[in-house]
N, C-alpha and C positions, 0 to 999 in steps of 0.2 A: 349091628355093629357094637362091639364091646366098648364100654366106657373106660376112659383112662382114669385111674385112681390118682388123686392128688393128696389124699390124707390116709392115715392109718390110725387104728384105735390103740391108745395107750391106756392100759389098765393098772390101777394101783390097788391090787387085791387086798392089801393090808388095811386100806382105808374103807373098804366096802363093809357095810353092816347088814347086807342082804335084804334091803327093803323092797326089792323087786320093781321099783319105779322104772328103771331103765329098760327092763325086760318088757314091761307092760306098754311102754310108749314106743318101742322100736317097731316101725311099720314093716320091716322086712325080716324080723325074727333072727337077727344076727347074734343077740345076746341071750344068755341063760344063767341060771345059778347052778353051781356044782354041789357036790355032796356036803361041802362045808358051808353051804349057803352064801357063797361068795361069787362075784361076777366072773363069767368066763365068755370067751368068744366061741360061738357055735359054728359060724360060717362067715368070715370077714368078707368074702367075695360078694356077698349079698348087700353089703353096706352101701347106702346111697349118699352118705355124708350129709345127712339132714341135721345133725347136731342135737337131736332130741334127747339122746342119752346123756350127753355132756351137760346140756342146759338143765335137765331135770334132776340130775344126781345131787342129792343134798350133802354128800360127803366129798365131792370133787374127785371121785375115784375113777372117772372116765374122762379122757381127753382125746380129741381128734388132733393129730399133729401133722404138720406139713411134711410130705416126703421130700420135697426139694430142700428144705432146711436141714433135714436129717442127713441127706446126701452131702451137703456142703460141710456139715460138722464132721462127717466121716472123712472127707477129703482133707480137712484141716488137721485131723488127728494123724492121718497117714503121712502128712508132710512134716510133722513135728519130729 
């Protein structure tokens, strides 16, 4: 049975210094570094929402955000 995603990864690539900590700690290999040595998502469908990337990032370049709150924000914008 497929797991229902409650979070999505939000990357702030301009904050990333390429330390590779998030890549090393990701148990499902969701993240990698691109040719500019900045964080990128390789396969978000493998994310198990463990928060290790967010907690370990010294630059706060990664955040797991609630899908429900994003949908609510989108609905507010559409009503305005």
